C-alpha positions as CSV (number, residue, x, y, z in Angstrom):
1,M,29.5,-9.3,-12.8
2,N,25.9,-9.8,-11.6
3,W,23.7,-10.4,-14.6
4,E,20.5,-10.9,-12.6
5,V,19.8,-8.1,-10.1
6,F,17.0,-7.2,-7.7
7,V,16.1,-3.7,-6.9
8,T,15.3,-2.5,-3.3
9,C,13.4,0.7,-2.8
10,A,14.0,2.5,0.5
11,V,10.9,4.6,0.4
12,S,11.2,7.0,3.3
13,G,14.0,6.6,5.9
14,A,14.0,8.5,9.2
15,G,16.2,11.4,8.3
16,D,15.2,15.1,8.2
17,T,14.0,15.0,4.6
18,A,10.2,15.3,4.8
19,G,10.4,19.1,4.7
20,R,12.7,19.1,1.7
21,S,10.5,17.2,-0.7
22,E,6.7,16.8,-0.8
23,H,7.3,13.3,-2.2
24,V,8.8,11.9,1.0
25,P,6.0,9.7,2.5
26,V,5.2,10.5,6.1
27,T,1.9,8.8,7.1
28,P,1.6,5.0,7.1
29,E,-0.8,5.3,4.1
30,Q,1.8,7.4,2.2
31,V,4.5,4.9,3.1
32,A,2.4,2.0,1.9
33,D,1.4,3.8,-1.3
34,A,5.1,4.6,-2.0
35,A,6.1,1.0,-1.6
36,I,3.2,-0.1,-3.9
37,E,4.4,2.6,-6.5
38,A,7.9,1.3,-6.3
39,A,6.9,-2.3,-6.7
40,R,4.8,-1.4,-9.8
41,A,7.9,0.4,-11.2
42,G,10.1,-2.8,-10.8
43,A,11.3,-2.9,-7.2
44,A,11.2,-6.5,-5.8
45,V,11.9,-5.3,-2.2
46,A,10.4,-2.4,-0.3
47,H,12.5,-1.2,2.7
48,I,10.2,0.4,5.2
49,H,10.6,3.1,7.9
50,V,7.7,4.8,9.5
51,R,7.4,8.4,10.7
52,D,5.3,10.2,13.3
53,P,2.4,11.7,11.2
54,D,2.3,14.8,13.3
55,T,6.0,15.7,13.3
56,G,7.4,13.9,10.2
57,R,10.2,12.5,12.4
58,G,11.3,8.9,12.3
59,A,9.3,6.6,14.6
60,R,9.1,3.0,15.7
61,D,5.5,2.6,16.9
62,P,4.3,-0.9,15.9
63,A,0.9,0.5,15.2
64,L,2.4,2.7,12.4
65,Y,4.2,-0.3,10.9
66,R,1.0,-2.3,11.2
67,A,-1.0,0.3,9.2
68,A,1.5,0.5,6.5
69,V,2.2,-3.3,6.2
70,E,-1.5,-4.2,6.2
71,R,-2.2,-1.7,3.4
72,I,0.6,-3.1,1.3
73,R,-0.5,-6.7,1.9
74,A,-4.1,-5.9,1.0
75,S,-3.0,-4.3,-2.3
76,D,-2.8,-6.0,-5.7
77,V,1.0,-5.9,-5.9
78,D,3.5,-8.4,-4.7
79,V,6.7,-7.1,-3.0
80,V,9.1,-8.4,-0.5
81,L,8.8,-6.4,2.7
82,N,12.0,-5.4,4.5
83,L,11.3,-3.5,7.8
84,T,14.0,-1.5,9.5
85,A,15.0,-2.6,13.0
86,G,17.5,0.2,13.2
87,M,15.3,2.6,15.3
88,G,15.9,2.6,19.1
89,G,19.7,3.1,18.9
90,D,19.8,6.9,18.8
91,L,22.1,8.5,21.3
92,V,22.6,12.3,21.4
93,L,25.1,13.3,24.0
94,G,24.7,16.5,26.0
95,G,27.7,18.4,24.6
96,E,31.5,18.6,24.6
97,E,31.8,19.6,28.3
98,A,28.9,17.7,29.7
99,P,28.1,14.6,27.6
100,L,25.9,13.1,30.3
101,P,23.0,13.1,30.8
102,P,22.1,12.6,27.1
103,D,19.9,15.0,25.3
104,A,16.4,13.8,25.9
105,D,14.9,15.2,22.7
106,G,17.0,13.3,20.3
107,T,17.9,10.2,22.3
108,D,15.9,7.0,21.8
109,M,17.5,3.9,23.3
110,A,15.5,0.7,23.4
111,G,16.3,-2.9,24.3
112,A,16.5,-5.7,21.7
113,A,13.0,-7.0,22.2
114,E,11.5,-3.5,21.9
115,R,13.5,-2.8,18.8
116,L,12.0,-5.9,17.2
117,A,8.4,-5.6,18.5
118,H,7.0,-4.7,15.0
119,V,9.1,-7.5,13.4
120,E,7.7,-10.1,15.8
121,E,4.2,-8.9,15.3
122,L,4.2,-8.5,11.5
123,R,6.8,-11.1,10.4
124,P,8.2,-9.5,7.3
125,E,10.4,-11.6,5.1
126,I,13.4,-9.4,5.8
127,C,14.4,-6.9,8.5
128,T,17.6,-4.9,8.8
129,L,20.3,-5.3,11.3
130,D,22.9,-2.5,11.5
131,C,26.2,-4.1,12.2
132,G,28.0,-1.5,14.2
133,T,28.1,1.8,16.1
134,M,29.2,5.0,14.3
135,N,29.0,8.7,14.3
136,F,26.2,8.9,11.8
137,A,25.9,11.7,9.2
138,A,24.1,14.3,11.4
139,G,27.3,15.6,13.1
140,G,27.1,17.2,16.5
141,D,26.8,14.7,19.3
142,Y,24.6,12.1,17.6
143,V,25.8,8.5,17.7
144,M,24.1,5.5,16.1
145,V,24.5,2.9,18.8
146,N,24.6,-0.9,18.1
147,T,26.7,-2.8,20.6
148,P,27.9,-6.3,19.9
149,A,25.7,-7.7,22.8
150,M,22.6,-5.9,21.5
151,L,23.2,-7.1,17.9
152,R,23.8,-10.7,19.0
153,A,20.6,-10.7,20.9
154,M,18.7,-9.2,18.0
155,A,20.2,-11.6,15.5
156,A,19.3,-14.6,17.6
157,R,15.7,-13.4,17.9
158,I,15.4,-12.6,14.2
159,R,16.6,-16.1,13.4
160,E,14.0,-17.6,15.8
161,L,11.3,-15.6,14.0
162,G,12.2,-17.0,10.6
163,V,13.0,-13.6,9.3
164,R,16.0,-13.0,7.0
165,P,18.3,-10.2,8.5
166,E,19.7,-7.7,6.0
167,L,23.1,-7.0,7.5
168,E,23.8,-3.3,7.1
169,V,27.5,-2.5,6.7
170,F,28.5,1.1,6.9
171,D,32.3,0.6,7.1
172,T,34.9,-2.1,6.8
173,G,35.0,-2.9,10.5
174,H,31.3,-3.8,10.4
175,L,32.3,-6.7,8.2
176,V,34.4,-8.1,11.0
177,F,31.2,-8.4,13.0
178,V,29.3,-9.9,10.1
179,H,31.9,-12.8,10.0
180,E,31.6,-13.3,13.7
181,L,27.8,-13.5,13.5
182,I,28.1,-16.1,10.8
183,R,30.8,-18.0,12.7
184,D,28.6,-18.2,15.7
185,G,25.7,-19.6,13.9
186,L,23.5,-16.6,14.2
187,I,23.0,-16.0,10.5
188,D,21.5,-18.6,8.1
189,D,22.7,-19.1,4.6
190,P,22.8,-17.2,2.4
191,P,23.8,-14.1,4.4
192,L,22.2,-11.0,3.0
193,I,24.4,-7.9,3.2
194,Q,23.8,-4.3,2.3
195,L,27.0,-2.2,1.6
196,C,26.1,1.4,2.6
197,T,28.4,4.0,1.2
198,G,28.6,7.8,1.1
199,I,27.2,8.4,4.5
200,P,29.4,10.9,6.3
201,Y,31.7,9.2,8.8
202,G,31.1,5.8,7.2
203,A,32.6,4.2,4.1
204,P,33.1,6.7,1.3
205,D,31.6,6.0,-2.1
206,D,34.8,5.6,-4.0
207,L,35.5,2.5,-6.1
208,G,38.6,1.5,-4.0
209,T,36.7,1.4,-0.8
210,L,33.8,-0.4,-2.3
211,L,36.1,-3.1,-3.7
212,A,37.8,-3.4,-0.4
213,M,34.4,-4.1,1.2
214,V,33.4,-6.6,-1.5
215,N,36.7,-8.4,-1.1
216,R,35.9,-8.9,2.6
217,L,32.4,-10.4,2.1
218,P,31.6,-14.0,3.0
219,E,32.0,-16.3,-0.1
220,N,28.3,-17.1,-0.3
221,A,26.9,-13.7,0.5
222,V,24.0,-12.1,-1.5
223,Y,24.7,-8.4,-1.4
224,S,23.6,-5.0,-2.5
225,A,25.5,-1.7,-2.7
226,F,24.3,1.8,-2.8
227,S,25.3,5.4,-2.2
228,I,23.4,8.6,-1.4
229,G,22.7,11.9,-3.0
230,R,24.0,12.5,-6.5
231,M,25.9,9.2,-6.4
232,E,22.7,7.0,-6.0
233,L,22.1,6.5,-9.7
234,P,25.8,6.0,-10.7
235,F,25.9,3.2,-8.1
236,V,23.0,1.5,-10.0
237,A,25.4,1.0,-12.9
238,L,28.3,0.2,-10.6
239,A,26.7,-2.3,-8.4
240,P,26.3,-5.1,-10.9
241,L,29.9,-4.7,-12.0
242,V,31.1,-5.7,-8.5
243,G,28.5,-8.5,-8.2
244,A,26.0,-6.5,-6.2
245,N,22.3,-5.8,-6.3
246,V,20.8,-2.3,-6.3
247,R,19.0,0.0,-3.9
248,V,17.4,3.4,-4.7
249,G,14.7,5.5,-3.0
250,L,13.9,8.7,-1.2
251,E,15.7,7.5,2.0
252,D,19.0,8.0,0.1
253,N,18.4,10.7,-2.5
254,L,15.6,13.2,-3.3
255,Y,16.4,14.0,-6.9
256,L,16.0,12.4,-10.3
257,S,18.3,15.1,-11.9
258,R,19.7,18.5,-10.9
259,G,16.8,20.5,-9.4
260,R,14.2,17.8,-10.3
261,L,12.6,16.2,-7.2
262,A,11.9,12.5,-7.7
263,T,9.2,10.1,-6.6
264,N,10.2,6.6,-5.4
265,G,8.6,5.2,-8.5
266,E,10.6,7.4,-10.8
267,L,13.9,6.4,-9.1
268,V,13.0,2.7,-9.4
269,A,12.0,3.2,-13.1
270,R,15.3,5.0,-13.8
271,A,17.2,2.2,-12.0
272,V,15.4,-0.5,-14.1
273,E,16.2,1.4,-17.3
274,I,19.9,1.7,-16.4
275,L,20.1,-2.0,-15.6
276,E,18.2,-3.2,-18.7
277,R,20.4,-1.0,-20.9
278,M,23.3,-2.9,-19.5
279,N,21.6,-6.2,-20.5
280,V,21.1,-7.0,-16.8
281,R,17.9,-8.9,-16.0
282,V,15.8,-7.4,-13.2
283,L,14.4,-10.0,-10.8
284,G,10.9,-10.1,-9.5
285,P,9.8,-10.8,-5.9
286,D,9.3,-14.5,-6.2
287,E,12.8,-14.9,-7.7
288,V,14.2,-12.9,-4.8
289,R,12.4,-15.2,-2.4
290,D,14.0,-18.2,-4.1
291,K,17.4,-16.6,-4.2
292,L,17.4,-15.7,-0.5
293,A,15.5,-18.8,0.7
294,L,12.9,-16.5,2.4
295,Q,10.0,-17.7,4.5
296,V,7.1,-16.2,2.6
297,G,5.2,-13.7,4.7
298,V,1.5,-13.5,5.2
299,R,-0.3,-11.6,2.4
């Protein structure tokens, strides 16, 4: 049981959700304001994606990250910034009979340095590192590509920058790679791990699978666990029972209840309420910095 939990809010994501809820932030200003709202509601960590303001689609332009991060840092709230480094690994094949060349519209493949350009410039305290390749949610011919060589190069550079990688684990096999990164000295203590469940073609969000993943974690890991859609809030209650921290936000779920669209702040407030009713103490950003031995970013 984890009696002291921190809450991460994933405020936007990169999925095709902006057209499904007016609350999904799109512009850098909206992303920043969503992170500030989440922090005021009790989130210690804000997980940030940016989107193309014209199309609403996920983007990785460092200028968009810069605009969002500077707005957050200039605000009167304190929150640990966690920038995604998952963009730049999108491969959409050309179809069953002619997979190559890839589909130019959906494919966005970038090298390790380019995928980390915004992290190098902005030096957040945390950035994500997806720990494997998988057929990811969208179906069709889309593959989320993260090769071992690419991930090792990214992990080494993240370590050089003094940023803490949040190791994103979407299935049990990804934990094999986590152990290899730690064995090879590419991850400093304590390893920070996010157990991502409920995403189609990844680990399902049943208790047996979650426990199997927890049982394969490094002994000194600090970890969170979440699911998506209607299982997001039940996982808020479940996560502390298996020793985990909590993640909510509009990247993972658009609703507060059936038919009731949520804001990021409302999802965080509901998570805090659930945790406090379980007599779990919700940690603030400075406590998270201490827990994770973070190198404090520029404010």
